[in-house]
N, C-alpha and C positions, 0 to 999 in steps of 0.2 A: 835493481828490481828486487832483490831477494833478501838474504840475511844481512843484518847491519854490518858495516865495515867502516871503521874510523880512518879517514885519510886527511892528514893535515888539519885535524880538528873539525872536519866536516863529516856529517853522517851521510854515508852512501848506502845503497842497498845492492848487495853483490849477488851475482848469479854465475853463469858460465864465464870462463876466462875470456877476457876481451881479445878480439882479433886485431890484426894490423889494420889501421884505418885505410879504407879503400881510396883509390884515386877518384877524384870527382868525375861524374859523367860529363860527356860533351855538352849536354844541356844543363847548365848550372843555373839554378833559379834562386830567387829570394822571396820575401813575403811583403805584400802590401796589406797593412792592417786596416780593416774597414770598421771594426768596432771592438770594444772590450766589454766583457760580460763577467759578473762575479762568479767565482767558482769556490766550492766548499774546500777550505784549506786543510780539512781533515781527510779529504778523499785521496787515497793512494791510487791514482787513476791507472787502470790496466786496459780498459776497453771503452770505446766511445762510438756511438752510432746514432744517426738522426733519421728517423722514419716517421712519416705522416705527422710531422710537427712535434714529435716526442723525441727527446734526447735520452737515450739509454746509456748508462754508465756502469761499468763493473770496476770494483775496487779490490785491493789486495791487502796482504799481511794477515798472518794467523790471528784470529780473534777480532779482526777489524774488517774482514772481507764482506762485500755486499754486492747486490744488484739494485739499481735504482732508476727511477725516471726523473728527469730534470726538465724544467722549463728552459728552452734554449734562448729565450729572450732575457730572462732575469737571473738564471742560474739557480733558481729555487728548487730544492729537492722536494718532489711531490709525493713519491712513494719509495719505500726502501725495504728490502728484505735481506737479512743477514745470512751469511753462509754459516754452517756449523763451525765452531771455533777451531777445529783441527784442520780446516781446509784453507788454502792460500789461493784466493781468487786471482784469475788472470784475464785473458781476452774474452770478449763477448761478440756475438753477432746475431742479427735478426734474420730469420728465414721464414717468411710467411707469418704464421701465428706462433712460431717457436722462437725462443731465444736459446742459443747454446752459450754456455759459460764454462771455460776450461779452468784448470787448476795447475799450479806450478809443478810440484813434484809428487802430487797425489795420484796422478794417472786417472783422474775422474773428470769427465765432461758431463755437466749438468744440463738437462733439457728442461726448459721452463715454458710456461704459458706466457705469451707475450703481454697479455692484457692484465693478468693478476700478478705476474712475476713468480708464481708458485712453481716449485719443482714438480715435474711430472714424470721424470725418468732420468736414468744415468747411462753412460757408456764408458768404457775404459779404453785406454791407449797406453802405448809404451813411450818412455822418455818424458821429457819436460814439456809443459805447455806454456807458451808466451802470448802470442797474438792470434787472432782469428777474424776472418771476414767471409762473406758470402758473395760469390760472383754471379749469382742468378741460377746456376746449375749445381754447384758444389761448394763445399767449404774449403777455405785455404787457411792453413795453420802454420805458425812458426814455432820453433823450439829453442831459439837462442843460438843456433848454428847458422850455416849458410843454406839450410834446407827448408823448403816450403813443401808441406805435404798437402795432398788433395783428399778430401773426405766426403763421404756420402751424407747428404743433408738429413736423411731420416735415421740412419743407423750409426753414423760417425765412423763407419769402416773406412780404412785407408784405401784410396783408389790409385795413388801414384805419387810422384814427387818431382821436384825440380831443384837444382842447385843454383844458387844466386851468385853471379859473377859481376865484378866491376868492369870498367872500361879497359883495364889492363889484364882482363881475364883472370883475376885473382878472386878467391872466395871472399864473399862479404858476410861476416858473421854478426852475431848480436842483433839479428832482426827481431824486433819487438812488436809493438801494437801494429795491427794491419787494418787497411781500408781498401776494399775492392771498388774500383770506379771505372766504368767504361772499358772493361776488359784489361785494366791494369791493376797492379797491387801497389799501394803506397805503404811504406814501412818506416816506423821510427827505428833509428839505429841507436841502441842502448848506450848510454854514457856519452852521447854526443848531442849537439844541437842540429842534427840532420834528419831529414826525411828523404828517402829514396823512392823513385818510381821504378817498378819492375815489370818487365814483360813476362807473364807467368808461363808462356809457351816455351821460351828459351832460357829464362832465368837471368836475362841480361838487364842490368841497371840502365834505364833510359833517361833518367833525370836525377839530379841531386839538388835538394832544396836546403839552403843555408838559413837557419832560424836563429843565428847568433844574436844575442841581445834582445830577443823578443820579450822576455820578462825582464823588466828593469832591475838593475842591481839592487835598488832600494827595497824591492819586494822579494828578494831571494832568500831572506833569512828563514831558516827552517824548511826550505823547499827541497825537492829532489829533482830528478831529471825530467826533461821534456818527454811526454808520453801521452798519446791520445789524438786520434785523427778521425774526424767525422765529416764526410762530404755533405754539403747542403744540396739536396736534390733540386734539379732544374736550374742549377747555377754552376759557375766554375769556382765556387767558394768552398772553404773548409772551416770547421771549428777545430782549433787545436788548443791543447793545454798540457799540463805536466802533473807529476805526482806531488800532491800537497801544495799545488799552486793556488794562489788566491784569485787568479784571473784566468778566464778562457778568452781566446781571441778568434774573431771572425776574419779570415784572411783570404787573399788570392795568392797563388804561386806565380810569380812573374819573372821575366827576364830583367836582370839588374840594368840600371841606366849606366851611361858612360861615366 
């Protein structure tokens, strides 16, 4: 996610120290790909959310961070607003007519008008910002650790927290982009091809989705990690993509066959 790190000749983006990979949840799922959609290969995807037929995407990196609206059928960028060059954009979420967009190490949450994408205010927070979603009543935020914090939709003030645990009751760190769906929180696990489903009341991982091989090897040149989850309202489907990926996928999370 973060500052460049060269590993075995591959450009990665480093952030918090990687935790020990968690044991998979009892409910281990895979993906059924329903469609492929073009995705801007210059977009370092940090947040993805589909509301009223509009796909909102936040991107990162200093000097390249943005908030944009995207046609979910064609992948075409329809509107784009850049962040100040010194800010590193992270997760986004829509709450009514507001978009909140957090930043990595800047401690700044930007409040935006959903329709124009214009900045209308800011709030501050301690620690890092990674992922963000809205559960209907409050915001849920990740910071790269095993911690999810709950925040006020209007003021961004912290209301509480929960610690995320895998099925072996071990901390699950590197929680990245978030999506709130039907009382559950879905989270990318940074540096893996996994998405986990979390019960925000207990912090327990209730499902583990394996997306290994979703982006074909032939398309991986110059790409970074899986990141970006957007539920498709009224369905059991999701849009998923990754940082600098040329493709976005419409998928279902399903139980693997025998």
